[in-house]
C-alpha positions as CSV (number, residue, x, y, z in Angstrom):
1,M,-5.0,48.5,79.3
2,S,-2.8,45.9,77.6
3,E,-0.4,43.7,79.2
4,P,3.3,44.2,79.4
5,Y,5.4,43.0,76.9
6,S,7.4,40.7,79.1
7,I,4.2,39.1,80.4
8,R,2.8,38.7,76.5
9,L,6.4,37.2,75.5
10,A,6.3,34.9,78.6
11,K,2.7,33.4,77.6
12,H,3.7,32.9,73.7
13,Y,7.0,31.1,75.1
14,Q,4.5,29.0,77.1
15,V,2.7,28.2,74.3
16,L,5.5,27.2,72.1
17,L,7.1,25.1,74.6
18,A,4.0,23.0,75.3
19,A,3.7,22.5,71.5
20,Y,7.1,21.2,71.6
21,E,6.7,18.9,74.4
22,A,3.6,17.8,72.4
23,A,5.6,17.3,69.5
24,S,8.2,15.5,71.2
25,A,6.1,13.1,73.1
26,K,4.5,12.1,70.0
27,H,7.7,11.5,68.4
28,H,8.9,9.1,71.3
29,R,5.3,7.3,71.2
30,V,6.0,6.9,67.0
31,L,9.6,5.5,67.7
32,V,8.3,3.3,70.4
33,A,5.6,1.7,68.4
34,M,7.8,1.5,65.1
35,Q,10.3,-0.8,67.5
36,A,7.8,-3.6,67.3
37,L,7.8,-3.4,63.2
38,Q,11.7,-3.6,62.8
39,K,12.9,-6.1,60.6
40,Q,14.2,-9.3,62.8
41,Q,17.5,-10.5,61.9
42,W,18.0,-13.9,60.3
43,P,18.6,-16.2,63.1
44,F,20.8,-18.8,61.6
45,S,24.4,-18.4,60.2
46,G,23.7,-19.6,56.6
47,P,21.0,-20.6,54.4
48,I,18.3,-23.2,55.8
49,L,16.2,-26.3,53.9
50,V,12.8,-26.3,54.7
51,E,11.6,-30.1,54.1
52,E,7.8,-30.2,53.1
53,T,5.9,-33.6,52.7
54,N,2.9,-34.2,50.8
55,P,0.7,-36.3,53.2
56,H,-1.0,-38.2,50.4
57,T,1.9,-39.1,48.4
58,Q,4.8,-38.8,51.0
59,Q,6.9,-36.9,48.3
60,K,9.2,-34.8,50.1
61,V,10.4,-31.2,48.4
62,L,13.4,-29.4,50.0
63,H,12.9,-25.3,50.2
64,L,15.9,-23.1,50.0
65,V,15.4,-20.1,52.8
66,H,18.2,-17.4,53.2
67,G,18.0,-14.2,55.1
68,W,14.2,-14.6,54.9
69,C,14.5,-14.9,51.3
70,Y,13.0,-17.8,49.2
71,L,15.5,-19.1,47.1
72,G,13.7,-22.0,45.7
73,Q,12.8,-25.4,45.3
74,V,15.8,-27.9,45.4
75,N,16.3,-31.6,45.2
76,S,19.3,-32.1,47.7
77,A,21.3,-30.5,50.0
78,D,24.1,-31.0,47.4
79,D,21.8,-28.9,45.0
80,A,21.1,-26.5,47.5
81,L,24.8,-25.7,48.1
82,V,25.2,-25.2,44.2
83,R,22.3,-22.6,44.0
84,F,22.9,-21.0,47.0
85,L,26.7,-20.3,45.9
86,L,25.3,-19.4,42.4
87,D,22.7,-16.8,44.1
88,E,25.4,-15.2,46.2
89,A,27.7,-14.8,43.1
90,L,25.3,-12.9,41.1
């Protein structure tokens, strides 16, 4: 003899609920894992200059960086300001 319809329906909903809960838990795990990969905000209020010195020649080079983007090599802080303003205008 087969089960009453209400029992079969209850079992069916039980299976659907378990599948939904599994998908929901997986979604939560993915969101938690992705948070670690989110882009970090630029920690400075504007562009920065990174000074690099050749250990053999002692020649110094300035690199302009803003918002995690390398804007190029400059010769001085004044050149960096001009370069940054030109890049922002484009």
